[in-house]
Residue, then its C-alpha position, 0 to 999 in steps of 0.5 A: x108511347x107518347x101521344x101528341x094532341x094539339x101541342x100537348x104531350x100526354x103519357x099513356x098512363x094519363x099523366x099530363x106532363x106540361x112544362x111551364x115556359x119559365x120566361x113567359x111565366x116570369x113575364x106574366x107574373x111580373x106584369x100582373x104584380x106590376x099592374x097591381x102595385x101601380x093601380x094600388x098606388x093610384x088608388x091609395x092616392x084617393x085614400x083607398x088602401x093606404x094601410x096596404x101601401x104603408x106595409x108594402x112601402x116598408x119593403x119597396x123603396x119609393x112606393x108611396x100613394x099617388x101616380x109617381x109612387x104607383x109607377x115606382x111600385x109598378x117597377x118594383x112589382x114587375x121585378x119582384x113578380x118576375x123573379x118569383x114567377x121564374x122561381x115558381x116555374x123552375x121549381x114546377x118543372x123540376x118537380x115535374x121532371x122528378x115525377x116523370x122518372x117514377 
C-alpha cells in the first residue's frame, strides 16, 4: 500500500520512490552550466581563469575570454548541460524503476 504525503509517494518499506522530471532537470542543469560558462567567459576577460577557458575552448567552438565569448560559451553550456541533465535524469528514473521491481 502506498501513502501520499504532500505530493510524495512513500512505499510501506520506507523507500522513497521520487522520480525526476526529465525536462525540468535538463533545463535546470542547462541553465546552471550555461550561467557558469557565461560568467567564466566574462571573468576570463579580466584575466581570471584564462587557463580554464583555454581548455574549454578546445571543446566549445567560439568560447573565448570576454562578453561575446561568454555568450557563446553560455549557449554551449546550456546545450551541453541540458543534454547531460536529461541523460542523468533518464538513467536515474530507469535505475529507480528497476529497484522498485525488486
